[in-house]
C-alpha positions in Angstrom: 18.0 -6.3 57.0 17.3 -8.7 59.9 14.6 -11.1 58.7 13.9 -12.1 62.4 13.1 -8.4 63.2 10.8 -8.2 60.2 9.1 -11.5 61.2 8.7 -10.2 64.8 7.0 -7.0 63.6 4.7 -9.1 61.3 3.8 -11.4 64.2 3.2 -8.4 66.5 1.0 -6.9 63.8 -1.1 -10.1 63.6 -1.4 -10.3 67.4 -2.6 -6.7 67.5 -5.1 -7.4 64.7 -6.5 -10.3 66.7 -6.7 -8.1 69.8 -8.3 -5.3 67.7 -5.6 -2.9 68.8 -3.2 -0.5 67.2 0.0 1.0 68.5 2.1 3.9 67.3 5.9 3.2 67.4 8.6 5.8 66.7 12.0 4.2 66.0 15.7 5.3 66.1 18.8 3.2 66.0 20.3 0.8 63.4 17.0 -0.7 62.3 15.7 2.8 61.6 18.8 3.5 59.6 18.2 0.3 57.6 14.7 1.4 56.9 16.2 4.5 55.2 18.0 2.1 52.8 21.4 2.3 54.4 23.3 -1.0 54.6 24.8 -1.0 58.1 27.0 -4.0 57.3 25.7 -6.2 60.2 22.6 -7.7 61.5 20.8 -5.5 64.0 19.3 -7.5 66.9 16.6 -5.2 68.0 14.4 -2.2 67.4 14.8 1.0 69.4 11.5 2.7 70.0 11.8 6.2 71.4 8.1 6.4 71.7 5.3 3.8 71.9 1.7 4.9 72.2 -0.8 2.6 73.9 1.9 0.3 75.3 0.3 -1.6 78.1 0.5 -5.1 79.7 -1.4 -6.7 76.9 1.0 -5.4 74.2 4.0 -6.1 76.4 2.8 -9.7 76.7 2.5 -10.0 72.9 6.0 -8.7 72.5 7.3 -11.2 75.1 5.6 -14.1 73.4 7.2 -13.2 70.1 10.6 -12.9 71.8 10.2 -16.5 73.0 8.8 -17.8 69.8 11.6 -16.4 67.6 14.4 -16.7 70.2 15.0 -13.0 69.8 15.8 -11.6 73.3 15.1 -8.0 73.9 14.0 -7.4 70.3 11.7 -4.6 71.4 14.3 -2.6 73.4 12.7 0.2 75.4 16.0 1.6 76.5 16.0 4.4 74.0 12.8 5.9 75.4 15.0 8.1 77.6 17.0 9.6 74.8 16.9 13.4 74.3 15.3 13.8 70.9 16.2 16.6 68.5 14.0 19.7 68.7 11.2 19.6 66.1 11.7 16.0 65.2 8.0 15.4 65.0 7.7 17.5 61.9 10.5 15.5 60.2 9.2 11.9 60.9 9.1 9.4 58.1 6.2 7.1 58.1 6.7 3.4 57.2 3.4 2.2 55.8 4.0 -1.5 56.1 1.7 -2.7 58.9 -2.0 -2.4 59.4 -2.0 -2.3 63.3 1.4 -0.7 63.9 1.8 3.0 62.9 5.5 2.9 62.4 7.7 5.9 61.9 11.4 6.7 62.0 13.2 9.9 62.8 14.6 11.8 59.8 18.0 11.0 58.4 19.5 14.2 60.0 17.9 13.4 63.3 19.2 9.8 63.2 22.7 11.1 62.5 22.4 13.5 65.5 21.4 10.6 67.7 24.2 8.4 66.4 26.7 11.2 67.2 25.1 11.4 70.7 25.4 7.7 71.2 29.0 7.7 70.0 29.9 10.1 72.8 27.7 8.5 75.5 28.4 4.8 75.0 32.1 4.2 75.2 31.8 0.4 75.0 29.9 0.6 71.7 31.6 3.4 69.9 32.8 1.2 67.0 29.3 0.3 66.1 28.0 3.8 66.3 31.0 5.2 64.4 30.6 2.4 61.7 26.9 3.3 61.3 27.8 7.0 60.9 30.4 6.2 58.3 28.0 4.0 56.3 25.4 6.8 56.4 27.9 9.2 54.8 26.5 12.4 56.4 26.8 15.6 54.6 28.1 18.8 56.2 24.6 20.2 56.5 23.3 17.0 58.2 26.1 17.2 60.8 
């Protein structure tokens, strides 16, 4: 698991604590897969939130400061916020109780598999990474 990403989330948590703020972040992507305990075989360079509650200029500034401090460009990648999410995913969310100010959750394993299949078909230039993640997840027939 990428220690820089973990450090970035810890720093964001501290900044939010000082600001007396909390945010809710719902993740997909390789980091979410790692949080399930799957070794993806490479260092992921970002997190992919599909939903961030209470994201405003103050929080975005905190994210940018951490990006500069850790030399971790685009570590909080908001590009996934436009993904079509599987129907009913809210009922299958997995909460990651690791931070006091960040209510972090990931989509279920089956939902993450669905999104990786979607990404595989949508992102022709990155198909090897998505396919590799899928192979490492070893999805069952029912999950597919």
